[in-house]
C-alpha positions in Angstrom: -1.5 -1.9 185.4 0.6 -4.9 186.5 1.0 -6.3 190.0 3.0 -4.5 192.5 6.4 -5.7 192.7 8.4 -6.1 196.0 11.4 -3.8 196.4 14.8 -5.5 195.4 16.7 -6.4 198.6 19.7 -8.5 199.2 20.0 -12.0 200.9 21.5 -10.4 204.1 18.4 -8.2 204.5 16.0 -10.8 203.4 17.2 -13.6 205.8 18.7 -11.3 208.4 22.4 -11.1 209.0 23.4 -11.9 212.6 26.9 -10.3 212.0 25.3 -7.0 211.3 22.3 -7.3 213.4 19.9 -6.8 210.7 16.6 -8.4 211.3 14.8 -9.8 208.4 12.2 -7.3 207.0 9.1 -8.1 205.3 9.9 -8.1 201.4 6.3 -6.6 200.9 6.4 -3.9 203.4 3.8 -5.3 205.8 3.6 -4.7 209.3 5.3 -7.4 211.5 2.2 -8.8 213.0 0.7 -9.6 209.6 -0.5 -13.1 209.4 1.4 -15.0 206.4 4.9 -14.9 205.0 7.5 -16.4 207.7 7.0 -19.0 210.2 6.8 -18.1 213.8 7.3 -20.4 216.7 6.6 -20.8 220.4 4.7 -18.3 222.7 5.6 -15.5 220.6 3.2 -16.9 217.9 0.2 -17.2 220.2 0.7 -13.8 221.7 0.8 -12.2 218.2 -2.2 -14.3 217.1 -4.4 -13.3 220.0 -3.4 -9.6 219.9 -4.0 -9.2 216.0 -6.9 -11.5 215.6 -10.4 -11.7 217.0 -9.9 -15.4 217.4 -8.6 -17.1 220.4 -5.1 -18.5 220.0 -6.2 -21.9 220.9 -8.4 -21.7 217.7 -5.5 -22.4 215.5 -3.0 -25.3 215.5 0.4 -24.1 216.4 2.3 -25.3 213.2 -0.4 -24.6 210.6 -0.5 -20.8 211.4 2.1 -18.6 209.6 3.0 -15.1 211.1 5.7 -12.7 210.2 8.4 -12.6 212.7 11.3 -10.4 212.6 13.4 -13.0 214.6 12.7 -16.0 212.1 15.1 -17.0 209.7 12.8 -18.8 207.2 11.1 -16.7 204.6 8.4 -18.4 202.5 7.6 -16.6 199.1 4.1 -15.6 198.2 2.6 -17.4 195.4 2.9 -15.5 192.3 -0.6 -15.2 190.8 0.9 -14.6 187.3 1.0 -18.4 186.9 -2.7 -18.6 187.3 -3.5 -15.9 184.7 -5.2 -17.0 181.5 -3.4 -16.1 178.2 -5.2 -13.7 175.8 -4.3 -15.8 172.8 -4.9 -19.6 173.2 -3.9 -22.1 170.5 -6.2 -24.3 168.9 -7.3 -27.0 171.3 -8.9 -29.3 168.7 -6.1 -30.8 166.2 -7.5 -31.5 163.0 -5.5 -33.9 160.7 -4.6 -32.9 157.3 -6.3 -36.0 155.7 -9.0 -38.5 156.7 -8.0 -41.9 158.1 -9.3 -45.0 156.4 -11.6 -45.7 159.4 -13.1 -42.1 159.3 -13.6 -42.5 155.4 -15.4 -45.7 155.9 -17.7 -44.2 158.6 -18.4 -41.4 156.4 -19.5 -43.6 153.5 -21.5 -45.8 156.0 -23.3 -42.6 157.0 -24.0 -41.5 153.6 -25.6 -44.9 152.8 -27.8 -44.9 155.9 -29.1 -41.5 154.8 -29.8 -43.0 151.6 -31.6 -45.7 153.1 -33.7 -43.4 155.1 -34.6 -41.2 152.1 -35.8 -44.3 150.3 -37.8 -45.7 153.1 -39.6 -42.4 153.4 -40.2 -42.4 149.6 -41.5 -46.0 149.7 -44.1 -45.1 152.5 -45.9 -42.8 150.2 -45.2 -39.5 152.0 -45.0 -36.4 149.8 -43.4 -33.2 151.0 -41.1 -30.6 149.9 -38.1 -31.7 152.2 -38.3 -35.2 150.4 -38.5 -33.9 147.0 -35.3 -32.0 147.7 -33.6 -34.9 149.4 -34.5 -37.0 146.3 -32.6 -34.6 144.1 -29.3 -35.1 146.1 -26.9 -37.8 144.4 -26.6 -41.1 146.2 -23.5 -42.4 147.9 -23.0 -44.9 145.1 -23.3 -42.0 142.5 -20.8 -39.6 144.1 -17.1 -39.5 143.2 -14.6 -39.9 146.0 -13.7 -36.3 145.2 -17.3 -35.4 146.2 -17.6 -37.5 149.2 -14.3 -36.3 150.9 -14.0 -32.8 149.8 -16.2 -29.6 149.7 -15.9 -26.3 148.1 -14.0 -23.5 149.6 -13.4 -20.3 148.1 -10.4 -19.7 150.4 -8.5 -22.9 150.0 -5.9 -23.5 147.4 -7.6 -25.5 144.6 -11.1 -24.4 145.8 -11.4 -27.5 147.7 -11.0 -28.6 151.4 -11.4 -31.8 153.3 -15.0 -32.5 154.6 -13.5 -33.1 158.0 -12.3 -29.6 158.4 -16.2 -28.5 158.1 -17.6 -27.8 161.6 -20.2 -30.6 162.5 -19.7 -32.5 159.1 -21.0 -35.5 160.5 -24.5 -33.8 161.2 -24.9 -31.8 158.0 -25.5 -32.8 154.2 -22.6 -31.8 151.9 -23.4 -33.6 148.7 -23.7 -30.7 146.3 -20.9 -28.4 145.3 -21.2 -25.4 142.9 -21.3 -26.2 139.1 -17.8 -26.5 137.8 -16.5 -27.9 141.1 
């Protein structure tokens, strides 16, 4: 169900044609005392407000209140709410470059070296745990090839590799081991 559209009317009907004596009708079909639409002026405005509203006419500043007046010539269109609707399909807001820049590669290598130093410090402290044993089996940054540092296995990608920067949260996870043969 879409929004209800106003009936199509000509300019002479919309703005009122003095030659034919046609008053300006409300394009949406509201009663003439409806507040909003066309500006009203003078004592006629205060009378309309006081008769159609529970408020006193002095509550409203005279030029801030809009009423529909059949004798007025100025028509203000209603705001189209279609411009405020959100689209069903939005495009990707996060743009991912097709390759890593030199700065991002350097930061990635620095993170790998920092993780290696933490693993080595825990090992030197004498702590023994299953997580440390698994971490010691991972290759160090110096032992990894650039292909392993900057790319990960992807069954859907051409060549079965994709850039590590396309993995969600790649700075927070360990992606040092790929399947055998890749």
